[in-house]
C-alpha positions in Angstrom: -7.0 25.4 -3.0 -9.6 23.7 -0.9 -10.9 20.5 -2.4 -14.7 20.4 -2.4 -16.5 17.4 -1.2 -19.7 18.0 -2.8 -18.1 17.8 -6.3 -17.4 14.1 -5.7 -20.7 13.0 -4.6 -22.6 12.9 -7.9 -22.1 9.2 -8.6 -22.1 8.1 -4.9 -23.5 4.6 -4.1 -24.4 3.6 -0.5 -22.7 0.6 1.1 -23.8 0.5 4.7 -21.7 -2.0 6.6 -21.7 -1.6 10.3 -21.3 -4.0 13.1 -22.6 -6.6 13.0 -21.3 -6.6 9.4 -24.0 -6.6 6.8 -24.1 -5.2 3.3 -26.7 -3.1 1.7 -26.1 -2.3 -1.9 -28.2 0.6 -3.3 -28.6 1.8 -6.9 -26.9 4.8 -8.2 -28.7 7.9 -9.4 -30.3 7.1 -12.8 -30.5 3.5 -12.0 -27.0 2.4 -12.8 -25.5 -0.2 -10.5 -21.9 -1.4 -10.0 -21.2 -4.9 -11.3 -21.1 -7.5 -8.7 -20.6 -11.3 -8.4 -19.4 -13.4 -11.2 -18.7 -12.6 -14.9 -16.6 -10.0 -16.7 -16.5 -6.6 -15.0 -16.1 -3.9 -17.7 -16.1 -0.1 -17.7 -16.5 2.1 -14.7 -18.3 5.2 -13.2 -18.7 8.4 -15.2 -16.5 10.4 -12.9 -13.5 8.2 -13.5 -11.3 9.1 -16.5 -8.6 6.7 -18.0 -5.5 8.8 -18.8 -3.3 6.0 -20.0 -2.9 2.1 -20.0 0.5 0.5 -20.2 0.6 -3.4 -20.5 3.5 -5.0 -18.8 3.7 -8.6 -19.6 0.5 -10.5 -18.6 -0.5 -12.8 -15.8 1.1 -12.0 -12.6 4.0 -10.2 -14.0 3.1 -7.0 -12.3 2.9 -6.3 -8.5 3.2 -3.2 -6.5 3.5 0.5 -7.7 5.1 3.7 -6.4 4.7 7.2 -7.8 7.1 10.1 -7.0 5.3 13.0 -5.5 7.1 16.0 -7.0 5.6 17.4 -10.3 9.1 18.0 -11.5 9.8 14.2 -11.2 6.9 12.5 -13.1 8.1 8.8 -12.6 6.1 5.9 -11.6 8.0 2.6 -10.5 6.2 -0.7 -11.2 7.6 -3.9 -9.6 7.6 -6.8 -11.9 7.8 -10.6 -11.1 8.6 -14.0 -12.6 10.9 -13.8 -15.7 10.5 -9.9 -15.4 11.8 -10.0 -11.8 12.7 -6.3 -11.2 10.9 -3.1 -12.2 9.8 -0.7 -14.9 10.0 3.1 -14.8 7.1 4.9 -16.5 7.2 8.5 -17.4 3.9 10.2 -16.7 4.8 13.8 -17.6 2.2 13.6 -20.1 -0.3 11.4 -18.3 -2.4 10.7 -21.5 0.8 9.2 -23.2 2.5 7.5 -20.5 5.5 5.4 -21.6 8.1 3.0 -20.2 11.6 4.6 -20.2 13.6 2.1 -18.2 13.5 -1.7 -17.4 15.7 -3.6 -14.9 15.7 -7.4 -14.4 17.9 -9.3 -12.0 20.8 -11.1 -13.6 20.4 -14.8 -14.2 16.7 -14.5 -13.7 16.2 -18.3 -14.6 18.3 -19.3 -11.7 15.9 -17.8 -9.2 12.9 -19.5 -7.6 9.8 -17.4 -6.5 8.1 -14.3 -7.7 10.9 -11.9 -7.5 10.1 -8.2 -7.6 7.3 -7.3 -5.0 7.1 -4.0 -3.3 8.3 -0.5 -4.7 9.5 2.5 -2.7 11.4 5.7 -3.3 13.1 8.1 -1.0 15.2 11.3 -1.0 18.3 12.0 1.1 21.1 14.5 0.9 19.6 16.0 -2.2 19.6 12.6 -4.1 16.7 10.4 -5.0 16.8 6.6 -4.5 14.5 3.8 -5.5 14.2 0.6 -3.5 13.0 -2.6 -5.1 12.0 -5.4 -2.8 12.8 -9.0 -3.9 11.3 -12.3 -2.8 13.1 -15.4 -3.9 12.7 -18.9 -2.4 15.4 -21.3 -1.1 16.7 -23.6 -3.7 17.5 -20.9 -6.2 19.7 -17.9 -6.3 19.4 -14.9 -3.9 17.1 -16.5 -1.3 18.7 -14.1 1.2 18.1 -10.9 -1.1 15.6 -8.5 0.5 16.1 -5.4 -1.7 18.1 -3.7 -4.3 18.6 0.0 -4.1 19.2 2.4 -7.1 20.1 6.0 -7.4 17.6 7.6 -9.7 18.6 11.2 -9.3 19.5 11.7 -12.9 16.1 10.8 -14.4 15.0 11.3 -17.2 18.4 10.3 -18.4 18.1 6.6 -17.9 21.8 6.1 -18.5 22.4 7.6 -14.9 20.1 4.9 -13.2 22.7 3.1 -11.0 22.5 0.3 -8.6 24.2 1.4 -5.3 23.7 -1.7 -3.2 21.7 -4.6 -2.0 20.2 -5.4 1.5 20.4 -8.9 2.4 18.9 -10.9 5.4 20.6 -14.2 5.5 19.2 -15.0 9.0 15.6 -14.8 7.5 15.9 -16.1 3.9 12.8 -15.6 1.7 13.3 -11.7 1.0 11.1 -8.7 1.8 7.4 -9.0 0.8 6.6 -5.5 1.9 8.3 -2.4 2.8 7.7 1.2 3.9 9.9 4.3 3.6 9.5 6.9 6.4 10.9 10.2 7.2 11.4 10.0 11.0 10.9 13.0 13.3 14.6 12.7 14.0 15.3 13.4 10.4 16.4 9.9 9.5 15.2 8.0 6.3 14.0 4.6 7.6 13.2 1.6 5.6 10.9 -0.9 7.5 10.6 -4.3 5.8 8.8 -7.6 6.5 10.9 -10.7 6.9 10.0 -14.4 7.3 10.1 -14.1 11.1 8.1 -12.8 13.9 9.3 -9.2 13.5 10.0 -6.4 11.0 13.4 -4.9 10.3 14.3 -1.3 10.5 17.1 0.1 8.3 18.7 3.6 8.4 19.2 4.2 4.8 21.9 6.9 5.2 24.0 4.2 7.1 23.3 1.7 4.4 24.4 4.2 1.7 27.5 4.9 3.7 28.4 1.1 3.4 27.3 -0.1 6.9 28.4 -3.7 7.5 24.8 -4.6 8.7 23.1 -2.9 5.7 22.1 -0.1 8.0 19.9 -2.2 10.2 19.2 -0.4 13.5 16.3 -2.4 15.0 13.4 -4.8 14.9 9.7 -4.4 15.6 8.4 -7.7 17.2 5.0 -9.2 16.5 3.2 -9.5 20.0 2.6 -13.0 21.1 -1.2 -14.0 20.9 -3.3 -17.2 21.5 -2.8 -18.0 17.9 1.0 -18.2 18.4 3.8 -16.3 16.7 3.8 -15.2 13.1 5.1 -12.3 11.0 4.0 -9.0 9.6 2.5 -8.7 6.2 2.2 -4.9 5.7 2.5 -1.7 7.7 2.3 2.0 7.8 4.3 4.6 9.8 3.3 8.1 10.6 4.1 11.0 13.0 1.3 11.5 15.7 1.2 15.4 16.3 -1.3 14.8 19.3 1.3 12.8 21.2 4.6 13.8 19.5 5.3 10.2 18.7 6.4 8.3 15.6 4.0 5.3 15.3 4.1 2.0 13.6 0.7 0.4 12.5 1.6 -3.2 11.7 -0.8 -5.8 10.2 0.1 -9.4 10.7 -0.3 -12.3 13.1 -3.2 -12.0 15.4 -4.5 -8.8 13.7 -3.1 -5.3 14.0 -0.5 -3.7 16.3 0.5 -0.2 17.1 4.0 0.7 18.4 5.7 3.9 19.4 8.8 4.1 17.3 10.1 7.4 18.3 13.2 5.5 19.4 13.3 3.0 16.6 16.1 1.0 18.3 13.6 0.3 21.2 9.9 0.1 19.9 7.2 0.0 22.5 3.9 -1.6 22.1 1.0 0.8 22.6 -2.1 -1.4 21.8 -3.5 -4.0 19.5 -6.6 -5.2 17.6 -6.8 -8.9 18.3 -9.6 -11.3 18.9 -11.9 -9.6 16.3 -14.3 -12.0 14.7 -13.1 -13.2 11.3 -9.5 -11.8 11.7 -6.7 -14.1 12.6 -4.0 -12.4 10.6 -3.9 -8.7 9.2 -2.9 -7.8 5.9 -2.9 -4.0 5.6 -3.5 -1.4 8.2 -3.7 2.4 7.5 -4.8 5.0 10.1 -6.6 8.3 9.2 -4.3 11.5 9.3 -5.4 12.2 12.9 -4.9 8.6 14.0 -8.5 8.3 15.2 -9.7 5.5 12.8 -8.0 3.0 10.6 -8.9 0.9 7.5 -7.9 -2.7 8.0 -7.6 -5.4 5.3 -7.7 -9.2 6.0 -6.8 -11.2 2.8 -9.4 -13.8 2.3 -12.3 -14.0 -0.1 -15.6 -12.5 1.2 -13.8 -10.3 3.7 -14.6 -6.6 3.6 -12.3 -3.8 4.6 -13.1 -3.1 8.2 -12.9 0.3 9.9 -11.8 0.5 13.5 -12.0 3.3 16.0 -8.6 3.7 17.4 -9.3 6.3 20.1 -9.5 3.9 23.0 -6.1 2.6 22.2 -4.4 5.9 21.3 -5.7 7.6 24.6 -4.4 4.6 26.6 -7.8 3.7 27.7 -7.7 0.1 26.2 -4.8 -2.2 25.3 -6.9 -4.0 22.9 -9.7 -3.2 20.5 -12.0 -6.0 19.1 -15.0 -4.6 17.3 -15.0 -2.7 14.0 -17.3 0.3 13.7 -17.8 -0.1 9.9 -17.0 -1.9 6.8 -16.9 -1.6 3.0 -16.8 -3.9 0.0 -17.2 -3.5 -3.8 -18.5 -7.1 -4.2 -19.0 -9.5 -1.4 -17.9 -12.4 -3.5 -14.4 -10.8 -4.2 -11.7 -9.3 -2.2 -10.1 -5.8 -1.8 -6.3 -5.8 -1.7 -4.2 -2.6 -0.9 -5.4 0.9 -0.3 -4.2 4.5 0.2 -6.1 6.9 2.7 -6.5 10.5 1.6 -9.1 11.5 4.2 -12.0 11.3 3.7 -11.2 9.2 0.6 -9.8 5.7 0.5 -8.4 4.6 -2.9 -8.4 0.8 -3.3 -6.8 -1.6 -5.6 -9.5 -4.3 -5.3 -8.2 -7.2 -7.5 -11.2 -8.3 -9.7 -12.8 -5.0 -8.8 -10.1 -2.7 -10.2 -9.8 0.8 -8.8 -12.4 1.6 -6.2 -12.8 4.8 -4.3 -14.9 5.2 -1.1 -15.5 8.0 1.4 -15.1 7.2 5.1 -16.2 10.7 6.2 -18.7 8.9 8.4 -16.6 5.7 9.2 -19.9 3.8 10.3 -21.3 4.4 6.8 -18.7 4.4 4.0 -20.0 5.4 0.6 -18.4 4.4 -2.8 -17.5 7.4 -4.9 -16.1 5.9 -8.1 -14.7 2.9 -9.7 -13.0 1.5 -12.9 -12.6 -2.3 -13.7 -9.0 -2.7 -14.7 -9.4 -6.5 -14.9 -12.0 -8.1 -17.1 -10.9 -11.8 -17.0 -12.8 -14.7 -15.5 -13.8 -14.9 -11.9 -11.7 -17.1 -9.6 -8.7 -17.6 -11.7 -6.1 -15.7 -9.8 -2.9 -16.4 -8.0 -2.5 -19.7 -6.1 -0.6 -22.3 -8.1 3.1 -23.3 -7.8 5.8 -21.9 -10.0 5.6 -25.0 -12.1 1.9 -24.3 -12.6 2.6 -20.8 -13.8 1.0 -19.6 -10.4 -2.4 -20.0 -11.7 -4.9 -21.0 -9.1 -8.6 -20.7 -8.2 -8.5 -17.6 -6.1 -9.9 -14.1 -6.5 -6.4 -12.7 -6.3 -6.1 -11.4 -9.7 -6.4 -7.9 -11.2 -5.6 -4.5 -9.4 -2.7 -5.2 -7.1 -1.2 -1.7 -6.0 -2.4 1.7 -5.8 -0.8 5.2 -5.3 -2.1 8.8 -5.5 -0.1 12.0 -6.1 -1.1 14.6 -3.6 0.0 17.6 -5.7 -2.6 17.0 -8.5 -4.7 14.0 -7.6 -3.2 11.7 -10.3 -4.2 8.0 -9.4 -2.2 4.9 -10.5 -3.2 1.3 -10.5 -0.9 -1.7 -11.0 -2.8 -4.6 -12.2 -1.3 -8.0 -11.8 -2.6 -9.1 -15.2 -3.2 -6.0 -17.3 -0.2 -3.6 -16.4 -0.2 0.1 -15.2 -3.3 2.3 -15.4 -3.4 6.1 -14.8 -6.6 7.9 -13.8 -8.1 11.1 -12.8 -11.4 11.4 -10.8 -13.6 14.3 -11.4 -13.5 16.8 -8.5 -10.3 15.5 -7.1 -7.4 17.8 -8.0 -5.1 16.9 -5.2 -5.0 16.5 -1.5 -3.7 18.5 1.6 -5.1 17.2 5.0 -5.3 20.9 6.1 -8.1 21.4 3.5 -10.2 18.9 5.6 -9.2 20.1 9.1 -6.7 17.3 9.3 -2.9 17.0 9.8 -1.3 16.8 6.4 -0.3 13.2 6.9 -0.4 10.3 4.5 1.9 7.8 3.1 3.6 10.7 1.2 6.7 11.7 3.0 8.1 15.3 3.2 11.6 14.2 2.5 13.2 17.7 2.8 11.5 18.9 6.1 10.2 15.8 7.9 7.0 15.7 9.8 5.3 18.9 11.3 5.7 18.5 15.1 3.1 21.0 16.5 0.2 19.1 18.2 -2.9 19.4 16.3 -5.2 16.7 17.5 -6.4 15.5 21.0 -7.9 12.1 21.3 
């Protein structure tokens, strides 16, 4: 079924931010306006429906979220931190009555230093389903070298069958894995790519890991290119097959900005181009291309920074080795900060900290338009993460509220993990699911086809 664009435009607000970056906020039809600047942010747009809300422990005890994509497996995994370091599994078979069915906390949690559970990913291989929970512990406590814990979750909803099958450790780079990405490579391999506390990302072949490989299935590293700012690590990344070139590509955010590699041979990554030297960007946080690889949404995690949109075509075509200038940008509130996002062209679903769930359209990348929102966090402004463990991690930042976001392509269900208030489940009027072909795009997103892998027929020319 083709998803109609017009049905989602009834509550659109204009937020024109083109280079040079300026923000023009316009009223919604009927005089309604989104809440901006300081003060409690409550409610949302009329096209956003709350299905369920599941509290999960309070301030910064919730981090990222992952939702399985098959309708027959209605499970959402929520990473949890601090004394809850681990994860919860939420059954959303009835989205209006979502419920926690399983919790796992690492043993001897009091002996660990640091936040604990951070990122959440699942994958399927050889007919079985697995969940990967990234862990991030500091030196001075237990498990500083622990990167991730892997569970077999094939037997859900029978939680008695959930079984830990192994742990990935990285003793040469203690500090754990802050972020991860699970990717079905064009070769058929299930690859886990992780951040580490070093100037590269690690690549693991998960079938080799499950078979007991002595090096946890590690097959390679993706370096961060040297820049005038020096070396640093990656923060987040995205991998996708490019049907125009027949390459598997890595889109990494980290030191210097954003970097794109050819990882068709993951043991030998090749740098294609970068986005560096862009005003206001010294370190990239999140970097997600459109399904055709022509544009990308880029996040830089500091207050007042908008999400920037870059035209990647000069780099993808080989015309340029470096891109500097964004073509557009978007923000919900210039005094706040957007965190993570999921691209389902032309929509971008954003977990926007104090601004909760936000959805905007980048159909015109130079003029992104807000389509809907709901404030999952109604607490005080500037009381987010930033303190030490002894100080309960409370600081004076805007990093509080909606942390992670995911979208189920089959039916359009949206989930938000809020670092303070827990898991939220939404539907947006007019969005009943996503398939790139409905929009004249490759059917490519963060969702992987674990059974068949990427479609290899060229469909796009830069």
